[in-house]
N, C-alpha and C positions, 0 to 999 in steps of 0.2 A: 506495502498498501505506500501511494506518495503522497506528498503532502507539501506546501508550502513552502512550510516551517524546514523538511525534507530530516532528519531523526532531532533534531530540537522537539524533542519530548520531555515532561515530568514524572520525573521519581516522583510514584505512591506511595514514598515511605511517609512515615508524620513523625515531627519532631515536637517537643516536648521543651522547653525551658529550664523544669525545675528535675528533669530526669538529665538534662548534657553529659556526657561523661566526658568533656570539656576540660585539663584540663584550667583552666581562667574565661576570665567574663571576654565575651564578643568581642571588640574591639570597630567600633564605629562608625566610620569620618561620612556628614550628608556635601553632598554637594546640589546647590538650588543656584537660578542665579536670582531666584524674588527671595526677599528677607522674609520676609511672609510664610511661605510654603518651609524654608529654612527652619523657621523656629519655632514652625509649626510643631513641624514632626521633630524639630530637635530636643519640645517638650513632651513629645507622648517618647521616646527613647529610655526619658533620662527616669521614666519611672516603670522603670522596665532590671527587675536586678540580673539581670545575664549580659546585660549592654555592658561600655565602657564607652561614654561617647567619646570623640575625638576633637570632636567641633568642629564646624560647616569649615566651607569652599566656594564659589562664588565661580570656580571657571577649570574646564576640565585640563589647565595644565597646572594648577595651583592641583590639587586633587595630585594627579599624576606627582607635583614633587614632595608632600604631602606622605603619598607609600611609598614615596621611595627612603626615606627621611626614619616613618617610626614604622610601626608593624599595624594595617589597617589587616585586620579580616575581612570587612565589608566596605563597600563601596557604595551608599546609596545615593545614586541619582535623578533626583526630583523633575520632572518635565512638565507642571503646570505652563505654560502658555496656551494661546490658541492657536499656535504652528512649531513643529517640533528639525530642524532644519535635519534632516540626515547625515554630512557634514558632524554636526554636533555631540549626535550618539552614536557615530562612528570611532568622534575622538574622546568620548568618556572606552566605551567598551576594548580601547587597541590602551588602557589601563592597566591589564590583563596580560596582556603580552611581556609589558616593559616589567609589569610587577606580577607576576603568576604566583602569586601564597593570595593575592587580595580577593575577592572574588567582589563582584559588578550583579546589581538589585539595579532596574528601574522598576522607578514609581511612576507612572502615568494622570495624569490627569483630564488624559482625551485618555476615553474607554477603543473611537479609534482611530487613537494611533498607536494596536496593537502591534499591526502587523510592518507596520515600522520598525518596529520595537524587536519582531523580529530575526531581522536580517544582520546582526549583529550579536546573535545568539546568544543571549546575557546567559546569567546563573542565572539571577529571580524576577519577575515581576507579580508587582503589584499594585493594585490602587493605590493614588495615591490618597484617601479617605478612607483610604482599611479600615477597619477597628484594631485596634492597639494585638489582640488578639493573634489577629492576624500575619502584624508587623511580625511575632517574636517567633511564629511558626516560620515565615520566613527567608527571614536571617539567619535562625539556627539552622535551617534544611539549608543554605545556603552555606554560611559559613562549615557546615559540615563535608562541601564537598557534593555538595547532591543539587542537583535541577527543578529550580521548582516555580508552581503559579498562585499566588493567594487565590482566595477561596472570589472574590469580589473584580476577578478579570476570569473565571474558569471559563464562561458563555464564549465573551471578547474574542474569547485566546480560538475558543476550537471554528471556529467562524474564520477567524483569519489563517488558522492553519488550511482550510479544506475550499476547497477550489473547487467552484460549482461549473457542474451545465459539463459534464463528463462521460460525453454517450457512450459510450467505450466496455463501458461500467459494466457489469452484468448482473441478472434484475435478482433480487430480493426476494424472499419473503416479507408481506408486508405487515407493516408493526398493528398493532389494537389501539384504538384511541386513550385509552388507561396507559398499553408499553410507551406510547407517545407521548406522554405527561409523562412519567418513569425519567424515559431516558433524556427529561427534556429537566428536569430538575436535577442528572446528574450533570450534563454538565452547565447546569452554575453553582457548579460544588457542593451539592447537598450530598447529604449521607443517605444510607437509605432508612436510619432512623429518623429526619429530620425528612426524606419524602415521603417516605409512612403518614408526616403526622398532618402536612399541606394537605393529602390526596384522603385520606380518614382509611387509612388501611392496615395491617398489621406488617410489622415489621419482615418477617418471615414471606407475607403475601411481594415484597415489594420484592427480597435476595430472589426469594422464587423467577421471582418478572427476571428481572435481569439474567438470568444464569439464559431464559425465554431467548430477550431479548441478543444477549451473548451469540447462541444456535441462526436464530435470523439471519444478525449483518455480519456475520462468517469474527466475528469479534473474536481476539482469547481472552480481551478486563474491557472495563469499565472506558477508560481514557481509549485504543482505541473506537468498539462502541460510539464513541462519544462524537468525536471524529467518520467516522463514515457516516454515523447522522449529519451530521451538519453537511456534508458534504452529497448528499444525496437531501439537501433540503426539509430536512425533519423534524428539521428544531425550529421553532417555532413560538 
């Protein structure tokens, strides 16, 4: 199965800041050209016990310089502007080539910019307005060396990854209306329990339906099923 994003897919493992086996707190540097955005995300990160804030910078060059001087585990680049120049994204991502030990997480203010961000294969993606627990999970997973995406951006991610109108694809068994609701919930980043609560179903019913969905879509797991459903235009 090919996608616009190639092999850039989030791993399915979960991260808990309280359960991390890291020997030190995650050292985070924030890059944001908007002072208000920088102040807001720094305020939220300072409330997390596993985060050690390394300050904020307002340009990719300043970020490279600081990452070269001090150990930075994760650089959080906040893009709040209405436009996101591709050259700026590439400059941010180039930090990984210069400082391999630093992971790059993009925090997007515009969800329709997800496709642009995928071009540089970041270590993590999240919405700039994501709740604090989501920030904790994404930064922890990225710092541990795994590619990850926050729940707030998963639906936009699946749509961005899925090329439309591929007439060469073989036909698949049709999903029922209920199965379409369940896979749509999965694409939004909901757990089986959350989907069950939203649709007033038992968790076991949702899990059984997902098994059927995987078979119908010829998918190996939830991520692949969501990508196939997005490519086929099944996510509404």
